[in-house]
C-alpha positions, 0 to 999 in steps of 0.5 A: 778262317776260324771256326770261332770267325765265321759269321751265322748263316739263315737257311729257310726252311732248314727242315726240309729235305734239301735244307737240311742237308745245308744246314749239316754240311755248313755245321760240318765246315764249321759256319753256325747256323739259325733256321727259319721253317714252318715245319710245313712239310719240313720236321723238328728232327731233321734241325742238328741239336744246338741250331736254333730253330725259328719255328714260323713262316719266312713272311713274318716280317716281325719274326725275321727281324727278331732273327737278323736281331738275335742272330746277325746272319751275315747271309741267307740260304733261301730253300723255303717253298713249294716244290710241286709241279702238278700241284702249282698247275692246279693251284698256281696262287700258292706257288706264287704266294709261296715262292715269289711273294713271301721271297719278296718279303725276305729279301725286303726284311735282307735289305733292311737288315743289311745281310750282305750275302743271299743264296737261293735255291732255284730249279731246272724247271725255269728252262722249261722243255729246253731246245737244244743243239745236237752234240750239246752238253746239256742246258747250259746256264745260258740256255733261255728260260721258258719255265711251262708250269707256274713252278718254273715261273714262280722261281724265275721271278724271285730269280729277276727280283734277286738280279734287280735288288741285287742292282740296287742294294749293297748285296750279292747273291747266287742262284743255284738251279737244280736239276733232280736231287736225290738221296740222303746223307751219307750218315743217314742225319737226314734225306727225303722225310716228307709224307707223298713225295713224286721223286722218282727214287724216293718212290721206287724205295718206298715200293722196294720196302712195301710202302707202295705197291708199283711204280708207275713208268709215265710214257715208254715212247721218248727219244732216249734209248730205252724210251724213258725219260732220261735226267740228272741225279745230284747226290743231296749231299753234293748239291749241299757241297755246292752251296758252301762252296757258294757261300763262300764265293760271296763272301770272297766277291762281294760285289760278284754275283753268279747264276749255276747248274747243279748237276752232274752231266750225265742222264739216267732213264726212269727204267735204268733208275729202277733196275738200280733200285732192284739191284741195290735193294734185291727186289723186283719192283713192279711197274706200272707203265702209264701215259706221258704226263703233260710237259715231260722232256724226253732228256734233262742233263745239265751243262754243270761245267761252269759249277766246277769251275767257279767254285772247284765244286767236286762231288762225293758219290756221283754214282746212281747206286751210291745215290740209292743205297743212301737212300735206301738206308734212311728210308728203313731208318725212316720208318724206325723214327717213325713207328717210335713217333720221332717223325 
């Protein structure tokens, strides 16, 4: 399939963190792309020149109809949504509206327009606090889904909607459940830019550059080697590559849908991450020890066997220091963008 014969892909939330990296990966692979984003947490500068940006809400049915008429997308990559777990607990209706109800509107518009392929940005939060057998390689796609917060539930509800819609209409779908996404484009074309981010590596990089006084460590008494929580960190560009492979798989087998975990199958503790930031940024972060947060599991590591086997996915940046170096380079570029008024 040549560059000129590939159909358009509509990326919702394509001006945001993960969505913008998916746009880059698609463009690098020769796919025409269009973006819809309300820019509430996304940034116009994150959308590459030449990519149509429709500024608006995915619940705007008239706008969706115009996009489908103008761009005629053959697939949708759906990233738009709200992602902060504590906020979902404090404001659950926002999450059921943004993540579930608006996804229903988008799906309905896709069915009306005859869009045959749909990729959904989901999360390991649908598993809640998974109970794993001793010696388990990690959380598999068959691990029971028992969300413990509205964020996880809002995503799980959309997964169920997708399954039901695909059973009733000529549409296949892929659900990609992310673990902890981090890092930035290796060429510093995009990165995590949202103010007030809560992701550990982003927070630690901000502290390394003097934008925060300290990094909070929430709990030091977990059942892990050093007592701090262990997570599976996946480089955002490796995750974006997985989306391109998933898109190709949907098109190649239009009657087949799938759900895949996205992680490396290797975990790092909070202290190990902060040690790596110290090492890469050549600083000594101030660590503020605080109590556990409600609902934080001791360890959350993906079993990504199916992702590797079914899509032939081979990560290119599966190294913690590399993830941090790319995040650091982006944070420095972002400071320049903000200083110039571009961000």
